[in-house]
Every structure is written in C-alpha cells, then in structure tokens.
C-alpha positions in Angstrom: 3.5 19.3 15.6 1.1 22.0 16.7 -2.5 21.6 16.2 -2.4 24.6 13.8 0.2 22.9 11.5 -2.0 19.7 11.7 -4.9 21.6 10.2 -3.0 23.4 7.5 -4.3 23.5 3.9 -2.6 21.5 1.3 -0.9 23.3 -1.5 -2.2 22.3 -4.9 0.5 19.7 -6.1 1.2 18.7 -9.6 -0.8 15.3 -9.5 -4.5 15.8 -9.1 -6.0 12.7 -7.1 -9.4 11.9 -7.6 -11.6 12.2 -4.4 -12.7 8.7 -3.1 -13.5 9.1 0.4 -14.2 5.6 1.9 -16.0 4.6 4.9 -16.2 0.8 5.9 -19.0 1.5 8.2 -21.5 2.5 5.2 -19.3 1.0 2.2 -20.8 3.2 -0.1 -19.1 3.0 -3.3 -18.3 -0.7 -3.7 -19.4 -4.3 -4.8 -20.2 -7.1 -2.5 -18.3 -10.3 -2.4 -18.6 -13.5 -0.9 -15.5 -15.7 -0.7 -14.0 -18.6 1.2 -12.2 -17.9 4.4 -9.0 -19.6 5.6 -11.1 -22.6 7.3 -13.0 -23.0 4.3 -16.3 -21.1 5.5 -17.9 -18.4 3.3 -17.2 -15.1 4.6 -19.0 -12.0 3.3 -17.3 -8.9 2.8 -17.6 -5.6 0.8 -15.0 -4.5 -1.8 -14.4 -0.9 -1.4 -11.9 -0.2 -4.2 -9.8 -2.1 -6.4 -8.3 -1.0 -9.9 -9.5 -3.1 -13.0 -6.9 -4.7 -15.2 -9.4 -4.6 -18.0 -9.4 -0.7 -18.0 -5.6 -0.6 -17.6 -3.5 2.3 -15.9 -6.5 4.6 -16.1 -8.3 2.7 -13.5 -5.8 4.4 -11.0 -6.4 8.1 -9.8 -3.0 8.8 -11.0 0.4 7.1 -12.3 3.7 8.7 -11.6 5.8 6.8 -13.9 8.0 7.6 -17.2 5.6 6.8 -20.2 5.3 3.1 -20.9 6.8 1.8 -17.8 3.6 1.2 -15.9 1.3 -1.4 -17.5 -0.5 -4.7 -17.3 1.6 -7.8 -18.1 1.3 -11.6 -18.3 2.8 -13.7 -15.5 2.9 -17.3 -15.5 1.9 -17.6 -12.0 -0.7 -15.0 -11.5 -2.1 -14.2 -15.1 -2.6 -10.5 -15.9 -0.9 -8.4 -13.3 0.5 -4.9 -13.0 4.2 -4.0 -13.6 6.0 -1.1 -12.3 9.4 -0.5 -13.9 11.7 2.1 -12.3 14.7 2.6 -14.6 18.1 3.3 -13.2 18.3 7.0 -12.2 14.6 7.6 -12.2 13.1 8.7 -9.0 9.9 6.5 -8.9 7.3 4.4 -10.8 4.3 4.5 -8.6 0.5 4.5 -8.7 -2.1 6.3 -6.7 -5.4 5.6 -5.3 -7.7 6.0 -3.4 -7.9 8.8 -1.0 -8.6 7.7 2.6 -10.8 9.2 5.5 -9.4 9.8 9.1 -10.8 7.2 11.4 -11.7 4.5 8.9 -10.7 0.9 9.2 -10.2 -1.4 6.2 -8.5 -4.4 5.0 -5.9 -4.3 2.1 -4.6 -7.4 0.1 -2.2 -8.1 -2.7 0.5 -10.2 -4.0 3.8 -8.8 -5.3 7.2 -10.1 -6.6 10.4 -7.6 -7.0 13.5 -7.6 -9.1 16.0 -5.0 -7.5 19.3 -4.5 -9.5 21.2 -2.9 -6.9 21.7 -3.1 -2.9 19.5 -0.2 -2.4 16.1 0.0 -1.0 12.8 0.6 -2.9 9.3 1.5 -1.4 6.9 -1.1 -2.9 3.7 0.0 -0.8 3.0 3.5 1.0 0.2 4.9 2.9 1.2 8.3 1.9 0.2 11.9 3.7 0.3 15.3 2.2 2.1 17.7 2.9 5.2 15.7 3.0 7.0 18.0 5.3 6.4 18.3 8.6 4.3 15.1 8.7 5.0 11.5 9.1 5.1 11.7 5.3 4.5 8.1 4.8 3.0 6.7 7.8 3.1 3.1 6.8 5.3 1.7 4.1 6.7 -1.6 2.8 10.4 -1.6 1.6 12.5 -4.2 -0.2 16.0 -4.7 -1.0 18.1 -7.6 -2.3 17.4 -10.4 0.3 15.1 -8.5 2.5 11.4 -7.3 2.8 10.5 -4.8 5.7 7.3 -3.2 7.1 7.7 0.3 8.9 5.6 2.9 10.8 6.7 6.7 10.5 5.4 8.8 13.5 4.5 12.4 13.5 8.3 13.7 13.8 9.1 11.5 10.7 10.9 8.7 12.8 10.9 5.3 11.6 9.9 2.4 13.7 10.7 -0.9 11.9 8.0 -3.4 12.8 8.8 -6.4 10.9 11.1 -7.9 8.5 11.8 -11.4 6.2 14.0 -12.6 3.8 13.2 -12.7 0.0 14.7 -13.2 -3.3 14.2 -11.4 -6.8 11.2 -12.9 -8.5 9.8 -14.6 -5.5 5.9 -14.1 -5.1 4.6 -13.1 -1.8 1.1 -12.1 -0.5 0.3 -9.2 1.9 -2.7 -8.3 3.8 -3.0 -5.4 6.2 -5.9 -4.1 8.7 -5.5 -0.6 9.1 -7.4 1.8 11.2 -6.3 5.5 10.5 -5.3 7.7 13.4 -2.6 10.1 13.9 -1.5 8.8 17.1 -3.9 5.9 17.8 -4.0 4.3 14.6 -3.6 0.6 14.2 -2.0 -2.0 12.0 -2.3 -6.0 11.7 -0.2 -7.6 9.0 -0.4 -10.9 7.4 2.6 -12.3 5.2 2.0 -15.2 3.0 -1.4 -16.0 4.5 0.2 -16.0 8.2 -0.5 -13.2 10.9 2.6 -11.6 12.0 3.9 -10.7 15.2 5.8 -7.4 15.3 8.9 -6.5 16.9 7.2 -5.0 19.7 5.9 -8.6 20.5 2.3 -7.8 19.8 0.3 -8.6 16.6 -1.4 -5.2 16.7 0.8 -2.0 16.4 -0.7 1.1 18.0 0.8 4.4 16.6 0.5 6.9 13.6 -1.3 5.8 10.5 -2.5 9.2 9.3 -1.2 12.4 9.4 -1.4 15.7 7.4 -4.7 16.6 5.5 -4.8 14.3 2.9 -3.9 10.4 3.0 -3.9 8.0 0.0 -2.3 4.6 -1.1 0.8 4.1 -3.5 2.0 0.7 -5.1 5.2 0.5 -7.1 8.8 1.5 -6.6 10.2 4.5 -5.2 13.6 5.8 -4.3 16.2 6.8 -7.1 19.0 4.5 -7.5 21.7 3.3 -9.6 20.0 -0.1 -10.8 16.7 -0.9 -12.3 13.9 -2.2 -10.2 10.5 -3.8 -11.0 7.6 -4.3 -8.9 5.0 -6.8 -10.5 1.6 -7.0 -8.4 -1.8 -8.2 -8.4 -4.6 -5.6 -8.2 -4.8 -4.5 -4.7 -8.2 -5.0 -3.0 -9.5 -3.0 -0.1 -12.6 -4.5 1.6 -14.3 -4.7 4.9 -13.0 -8.1 5.7 -9.8 -10.1 5.5 -11.2 -12.6 3.3 -12.6 -10.3 0.6 -9.4 -8.3 0.6 -7.2 -11.5 -0.1 -9.5 -13.2 -2.5 -7.5 -12.0 -5.5 -4.0 -12.6 -4.0 
C-alpha cells in the first residue's frame, strides 16, 4: 500500500462512532482499579474503557444487530452478561467501542461462550480498521466454529496469519486477554487463554506485525459472517486497562 493510500480520508459510513481516543501513557478518561494479580499480590491498574451493564446497549458507541437481538441476560455462571444473537441469514450482530489511537499499548480482558448451529466460522472479536478495502480490514480477530477457536492476524495485504487455535464446544466459557501495541507493521500481540499465556505458531509468546491500518481503528464483539444457522456469542463486559490484572478483573 502506498503512503498516500495509508493516509487517505475515511468516507462517512452509515454507523457513527463516538470518538474515544485512548492513551495508556496518560490514561485520561478512566477510573482506577486495584485488583489481585495471579499470585495474589495487589496490582494497580487503570481502566481505560468498559461498557456498563446497568446502562445496557447504549453504553457502546454503536450496535450493528437486528432489533432486540443484542441485550443483557442473566447467566448462571457469570451473572449479568451481554448476549449477541445472530439469526440464520443475518450478516452480523456486533457492538462497536472504542476508537483507538495508533502507537498506544493496552490490555483487553473478557470471557465468552458461543453457540453456533452450523459448521461455519463466526468472528467473535475484531480489532477493525476503516476503510475496509485496501487495508488489513481486521488486523486482529478471534473466530469460532464448531469445536475450534482461533486467533488470527491480518497484514496490510489482507493476508491472514493463523497464530493460535484451541478446541472448544458450544456453551463452554473461556477467558481471553490480549496485550496489544498498535502499529501498522511493528505492532505486537500477546495472548492469554483461560488465564494461561499462550505461545503462537511462530514459537514466540509475542507476535510482531500489523495491528493497525487505515485511518480509524476500533473494537468489536459479537458474531459476524452470514451463515445458514443461528449463532450466539454471550460475553462478559470487556475491560480495556493499563495492566493485565485490571483488564481481567471482570472475566
């Protein structure tokens, strides 16, 4: 991609995103949290963003979903959680928040369970960029299908690099955590699954590559890819924070 195309202006889309620029260095619009780390020691961290269960879907910048198919539900294991229901034939049921800032480093943490009623894959998490064409489109994504969960990175030529896979089943809760540094070719990803730091297919625990592209990047949770069967992604409120411990406190 040329430098000119990298800096092109974004066409105004149908979905307006609330601007929420984050900076983990200054952590301006956030609340403080002190939580117990993996060893039991207290670890201070700052929460940069998290949606509010009590406020409901309006706490996300936008919801791309059929009316009534995204809401808060009660789960016997996790309590009040988000439920994204993508009916058969629908393209997506996803939430958007927040906007990101190139060069920032942050942690994300949440838990999720899926129920996919066909053999096709659904994106359950995306770090998405705009415009979608002539970019990586979704530099980081986690997708699920019957029996399998996968983490992939997509480069500036929109070529996928499978970094990690694990078995799963419908209705099984898993926790996810990511440390992300946003960069067009020098971004980094670290990943924890069910509380354990993962080693990628590269043999390393840190992947370096594309984690940012285009002119605007933001985060999405839910279910995406039109398919013949229903799909549901139920997840706890994601937390973006300055430390792993703070990001995973709600998982």
